[in-house]
N, C-alpha and C positions, 0 to 999 in steps of 0.2 A: 667277275672277271673285269668289268669296267672300273669297279672300285679299286682293284689291285693296280690297274693301269695308272689310275689317278693318284693313288697313294705313292707309286713309284716313279711318278712323272719326271722328277728331276733326275734321277739315276738313269732313266731311259735316254733322255736328251743328252745327258752327259757321257754316257756310253757310245751313243751314235756320234757325238763330236770327237770322242777320243779315237774311234774307228777312222773317221775322216782325217784327223790330224795325222795319225800313223800312215794311213794310205797316202796322203798328200806328200808327207815327208819321204817316204820310200820311193814314190814315183819321182819325186824331184831328184833324189840321189841317183836313180837309175837312168833318168834321161841326161843328168849332168855327166855321168861317168861312162855310160855305155853309148849313148846316141851322140850325134854331132850337136843337136839342139836341145838345150835344157828347156824343161817345161817352165815357162814363166809364170804360170798361173799357180803352180804348186805352193809356193811360199805364201802367197796371198790367201789361198784356200786354207791352209794350215793355221795362219794368223787368225782368220775369221773363225774357224772351228775351235781354236783354242779358247778364245774369248767366251764362247758358248760353254766350253767344257768348264772353264773355271768358275763362271758365274752359276751355272746350274749345280756344279759340285759344291759350291759354298752354301746353296739353298738346301742341299741334301744334308749337309753338316749341320745346319740348324736343327733339322728333324732328329737327329741322332745325338744331339748335344755334344758334337765333336770339336766346336770351337774352342780354343783354350781359354782358361780363365785363371786369374792370379788372384787367390783369395788368401793369401797368407796373413795380411794385415786384418781383413775382415773376420777371420776366425777368432781374433783376439778381441773383438768388440763384444759389448754386451748384446744380448738377444734382440733388444729394441734397435740398436745401432745396425746389426746385421740385417734386420728387416728393412730398415731405412735405405741401406746400401743396395739391397736386392731390388727394392722398388725403383730406386733412382736408376739402377742399371737397366731394368726393363723398360723404363721411360726413355732412356737415352738410346737403347737399341731400336725401339720401335720408331722413335723420333728420327733417327738416322736412316733407318729403312724407308721411312716415309719421304724423307727429304731427298734421298737418292732416287727413289722411284718417281717422284714428281719432277725433279730437275733433270734426271737422266732421260725421263720421257720427253720433256721439252727439248732436250739436246738431240735426242734421237730423231725426233720429228723434224727439227731444223736442219738436219743433216741429210735429209731425204734427196736434195738437189746436188749433194756432193757426191760424186762417184768415186769408187775405189780406182787405184791406179791401173790395175791390168784387167780385171773382169768387168770394169765399169758397173758394178753393183752400187746401189745407194748405200752410204756409209751408215745407214741405220741398221743394216745387217750386222755391223760390227758394235754399234752403240746400243741397239735394242735391247739385247740380252741384260744390260746394267739395269734399265728400268724394270723390265719384266721380272727379273730375278730379285731384286731388291723387293718389289711388291710381293713376290711370292714368299721370300723370307720372311716379311712381316706376317703374312698369313700363317706360315708354319710356326713362327715364334708365338703367335697368339694360340695356335692349337696347342703347342707344348705348354704354355701358361695355364691353359684351361684343362690340362690334364691328358691330353692326347699323348700317347707314347709310341714310339716306333722302336722295335727290337732288332738289334743285329744277331743274327744267329750265332750262338757261341761255338759252333763247330766249323764255322768259316775260318779259313787260314788268316784273313786279314782283320779279325776281330780287334777292335780298337776300344772298345767299351771297358 
């Protein structure tokens, strides 16, 4: 059971963030049009949750190989050229993920003393998912390179594989 939770960590967090986004937006609409006083915190909570949704969703897409690839030119290269481009792509992806994890982490840590406008939460809550998820993307990308595969159930309505 714990292995399944770890395996689906990105999806669990992204779904939780989606629920919070939808709930905050709905509450904001209700309070704006039904009550006299709109909820000032609703848009900030939706924004913070949306950041978590986007970055954890992107990390989940790495697992399922759902990020777009343009390989029209590469397919016309000889086998050695395709292999070179493939390894260059892997190095660039891992390098970019490492760069974003390191510098995103430094930025998130430095923004600890900067509070959000309404809830006065540290802005690390907004910038933290960038660092965390790019580190997670690097781990998942390495897992995919080493042969680990995640399957999307073919019977699911949203099958994108």
